[in-house]
N, C-alpha and C positions, 0 to 999 in steps of 0.2 A: 401488463405494460408499465408497472409502477417501479421499474428499476432505475436507479440513479445513473445518469450518464456522467462518468468521472473524468472525462478527457481534460477539462480545464485544470483540475487539481493534479492530474498526472503531469501536465506540462509544468505546473507550478513546482512540483517536486523535482522534475528534471532540472529546472533552473536553480532551485534553492539547494539542491544537493551539490552544486558546485561550491557552495559556501558552508554547508552544514556538516556537523559530526554528531548527529543525534540518534537516539533510539537503538533498539536491538538488545540482544543478550550481553551481559557483562562477563560472560564466561571467557577465559583466555582461549586464544586460537589453538593452543596446544591440545585442547580438549577435542579438536576436530581434525587432527592429523590422520594420516594413513587413508585418505580418501573416504573416511567416514562410513565404513561398513557397519550397518545397524546390528548385524548378528552374524554368527557363523552358520552357514547353511547346515541343516540337519542332514545326516547321512541318507543318501538315496533320494534327495530332493534337489530340484533345480531352482535356483533363486530367480525371482523376477528382479531385474535390475532397473533402477530409476536414477536419474541424474539430477543434482541440484547445483546450479551455477549461481554463485554469489560473489559480489565484489567485497569479500570479507576484509581484504587489505586494499586500501585505495587512497587516493589523495585526500578524501574527505574524512578519513579516520576509520579505525578498525571495527567500531561498533555500529557504523551507520546503516549497514545493509543486512545484518545477520538475523534480525528478528524472524522473517519468513522461513529462513533455513532452519532455525532452531525449533520453530513450531512444527514444521513438516517432519523433521527428524524425530521429534518426540512422538508424533503420531505413529510413524513407522516402527519405532522401538516398541511401543505398546501393542501395535498390531502383531508384530512378530512374537511377542510374549504370549499372545493369544492364539497362535497357530498360523499366522500369515493369511494368504489368500488361497483358498482351496488347497490348503496344506503346504503351500509354497511360501517360503520367507521372502520378504522384500529386501534386497541388498541396495543400500543407498550409497551412491558414489558422489562425493562432494568434489567440487572444483572451484577454487578461488581464482577469479580472472584478474585480480589486482586492480580492477577499475579501469582497465584499458581495453581498447578495441582489439589489439593484438592478442592480449591474454584471453579475451572472450572467444575469439576465433579458435584459439588453441584448446580451450575447454570444450567448445562445441565439437571440434574434430575428435578429441579424446573420447568423448562420451557417446557420440552418435555413430562414429566409424569404428570404434574399438581401438585401444591404444597398442594392440599387438597384432592387428590383422585378423583376429579371431572373432567371427560373427557372434559367438556366444558371449563376448564381453561388451557387446553393444547394449545400450539402454533401450528399454521399450518406450520410455517417455521421459521428458523433463518435467519437474515439478517445482513450483514456488521460485522460479527464476527471479533474481533481484540483482540486476546488472546496471552499473552506471552507464556503460556504453555497450548496448546489445548489438555489437557489430556482426555477430554470427547468426542473427535472426533469419536472414534470407537463406542461409545454408540449412538451418533447421527446417524451414518451410519446404525447401526444395527436396529434402530427404523425407518429407512427410512424417516427421517425428512430432507427435502431439506434445505441445508445451502447455502444461496445465496449471492455471492459477498463478501465473507470474504477475509481478508488480509492474504496472505500466509506467515506468519512469520516463521512458521516451515514447516514440510513436509506433514502435514495432507491433504492438498488439492491435493497433488500428490500421495496420499495413498489410500483413501477410496471413494467408490461410494456414491452418494447422497450429496457429498460436492462439491460446485461449486465456486471456487475462482474467484476473480474479474479479473484475467488475463487469466483464462482458464487453460487447461492442456492437454498434449498429452499422459500422462502416462496411463498404464492399470488400475490403481486404484483398485487393487485387494487385498489390505490389506498390501502390501509391498511397501515402498516408491519407487517411480520412477520405474526403471527397475533393478530388483535384488538389490535394496538398493542404486542405484546410480541415482542422478538427473543430469540434463544437463542445461547449460546456455550458451548464445551466447556472441559474442565479438562485437556486433554492436555499443556499446558506443565508444569503442576504434577505430573502423573503421570510425565512424562519424568524430571524431576529426582529424584523419589522412587524410581523404579524403577532408573534407570541410575546415579545417584550417591548413593543412600541418604540424600538430604536429608530431614530431619524438622522442622526449625525454620526458619521464613521470616519475614523482616521486610518490612513495607510502609511506605514513607516517603512522606508527602504534605504538601502545604501546607494551612493553615487557610483554604482558598479553595474555593468550591462545586464547581467542575468537578474539581479535584484530589481533593477528599474523596470525590466520587461515584465516581470510578474506583477509588480506594483501597478503597472498600467492596466493589466488584465483585471485585477481586483477593482480598480477605480471604475472601469467600464461597467462591470457587473453591478457595483453599488449604485452608480448613476442610473442604470437601467431600472433599478428598483426604487428610484426616487429619493435616494439619500443625498444629504448635503455631505460633501466629501472634503476632508482636510488631508492634504498630502504633505508628508514630512520626509525630507531626504537628509541623511546624515553621512558624513564622510566615512568611507570604508576604513581608512587607515587610522583616523583620529575622530571617532564618532562622539558627538556631544549629545548624549541621550537626555541629559537633564534639560537642555534647552528645548529639545523636541517635546519632552514630557510637559514642560511648563506651558508650551503653546497649546498642546492638546487639552490641558486643563482649562486654559483661557477660552478655547473654542467650544468647550462643553461637549466633547465627543462622547457618545454613548458606547461605541464599539471601537476596538483597536484591532486592526489586521496588520500583518507585517510581511515583509519580504527579507527576513533576517535569518541568520543561523541561530542555533540554540544559545550560544554564548551571547549573541546580540539580544536575543529575546530576554534572557535573564537580566542583562544590564538595563534594558528598557523597562522591565518590570521594577527593578530597584529604583530607577529614576521616577517612575510613576508613583511609587510609594513615598519617595523622598519629598515630592512636591505636593503630596496629598490629593492626587487626582482620584476622583470617584467615577468609575466606569462600570457600565453594565456587564461588559464581557471583554476579555482579552482572548481573541479567537485564534486557535491553532488547528493543525491538521492531524491526520491519522498517524503520521510518522512520529509525532511528539506525544501521542496518547500512550503513556507509559507509566509504570509504577515508580520511576525515578524522579518524579516531580518534586518531592520534598528536598532532594539533594540539588537538583538543577536550579530550583528557585528558593533556596534556603534563606536568602537575604531579603525577600520581598513577600512577606506573609499576606498583605492586603491584595496585591496583584495575583499572587498564587491562587488565592481563593476566588479570583474572578476569571480563572482560566476555563475556557470552554473548548471542546474538541468536537469536530464533526467528521463523519465518515460514512461508509456503506456496509459496515459489519457491526454485529451486536457487541455492546460494551463488555469487555472481558471481566468486569466486576459484577455483571448481572447474573449472579449465581443462583437466582431462583429459577433459571433456565437449565434444564438437564444437560444440554449440549455445552453450555459454558462450564458447568461443574466438571464435566468430562475433560474439557480442555485444561482447567485449572489443576485437576488431579494429575493429568498426564505431563504437565510442564512444571510441576512443583520443584523439581531438582534444578531448574534453571535459576532460581533465586529471585529473579525479577519477572514481571509480566508486561506485555505490550500488545497493542492492537495488531501490529504486524506479525507477532508470533501467532495470534489467533487466526489471522488470514493465511499464514503458512500451514497451520493445522488444517484449515478448511480445504486448502489446495490438495493436501495429501489425502483427505477424505474423498475428494472428488475423483482422484486417480483410483482409489480403492474401489469405489462404486463402479467405475468403468471396467476395471480389471475383473471384478466379481461377475459383472454382467457378461463379459466375454467368456469367462470360465464356465459359467452356467449354460451359455448358449452352445458350448461345444466347439467353438471356433478356435479356441486357444487365445491366450493373452498376447496378441500381436499389436504392432504399431497401428496397422490398418483398422483392427477392430476397436481399439481404444479411441482412435481418432474419429471413427464413425459414431461412437457413443457421444463423444464431446461435441461433434458437429450437430448432433440432435438435441443437445442439452438446452432446455428452455425452462426458465424459472427455477434453476437450481438454488438451494438455500443452505446446503450443508447442515441439515437438521435445525435450521433456523438461525445459523450464525451469520448468514449473508442476506442482504436484501436480494430478492429474486434476480438471478443473473440470466441475461438473454444474449444470444448471438443471432443477429439478423444481418442481412446484406442489403440494406436499403439503398436503392438507386439514387435517391435524393436525400440530402442532409435534413435533420430535424430542425424545424423552426421554433416549435414549442414542444414541450413534453411534460408529462406528469412524472415527477421525480420525487424520490423519498430519501431521507437521510437519518442517520443515527446521530444523536446528540448526547453529550455527557458534560457534566460540570465537575471540576475538582473541588472537594471540600476536605479540609484537614480532618483527620480522624475517620473519614469515611472513604476516601479515595475518589475515584471517578463515579459519579452518580448519574444514572441514565435519566434523561429528560423526555418522558413519553416513549412510546414504542416506535421503533424505527420504521415499521410498516404502516404507521399512521401519520408520521411526520411527512406529509406528502403535499406537493404544490404543483400547479400547472404554471410552468415558467418558460421564458424565452431561452433559446439556445444561441449563444454568441460564438461567432466564428473567430478563429485565431490560427496563425501559422506556427507549427511546432519548430 
């Protein structure tokens, strides 16, 4: 039961992605044209078709969502090079929904219904979905197509059956988000920094913009629940004065800095913190910004850059003493950059592969129904240790408290992201706070 409930951070991501353009592969989109077939099926074999829906081009930028797709595709490429699943190659069909609900529905129709009316062109499952507006989620659920290891940017993975987010869910998933429209998220990140680093004063920096301000309020609630003194700083979205905010944070003696900013805003805030000589314990970011491009993104703020900390629910992609991480790094070497979202996409593809192999070995055939049944019974899945154990439960009542665990890493120049303890040991019994997505 030590799986982290990620609903609050998912909501945060949904809000902040209205602003941000961070993370993901830096490969050009031309590398993923032609619907992304991983391999040409060998003669005499019938491929297993899976779909990956990604907002690869969207209002928030071309690289914001592509990490999970790239990680999943790299897994399937290697799998096919090793013979596929029970001798059958996996054919990956990519669809870019453009970050719109209309585009998402079109992708869903193309992949789950077959774009030419031929049942043989339908995918058996969706994998590593990363959509700004998952408008087609209800259609996927109605068709009973298993959606495996998607990123819960919105509330879909806590709303519909047959959708299995990468972090799991406790919600009833009966067509209504969470419990009566409310989702719940824990305070484990704030508890970690209080317990492990003695932090007592935290700053939250946001824009005077609706999505940014909404997430900032959620962070402030969590910090106050953990007993922090909170300093709230709001900057103008059009003409932000980060230096003034940084000077005030220094004056207030903030130990931690959280934010509701885009990547560009984060970089400018870090520059300002360095300029005013602010000494902070940690500048805390989330899994989307847990990427190897930190030196470029924060090139003008070395002090703040080396105070960057990231938290999540998957094993640090730099933790190469773990065999599963080494496999991921080897399989994604050609991408040029690495990120935590790539690792989670890789884990999602592993999850589908385990389900498909189980179906093949059972003699039932790799069907949507069999794969969905495997997923519905998944409890404690870890992707060979890459994920904090994932659970799917249908709790009638929302959690009030929960033992939750988190992965923590700190950026250090010359070393990259350095894990801070084992993610399965960084665990706390924390309250779960309700919010409306």
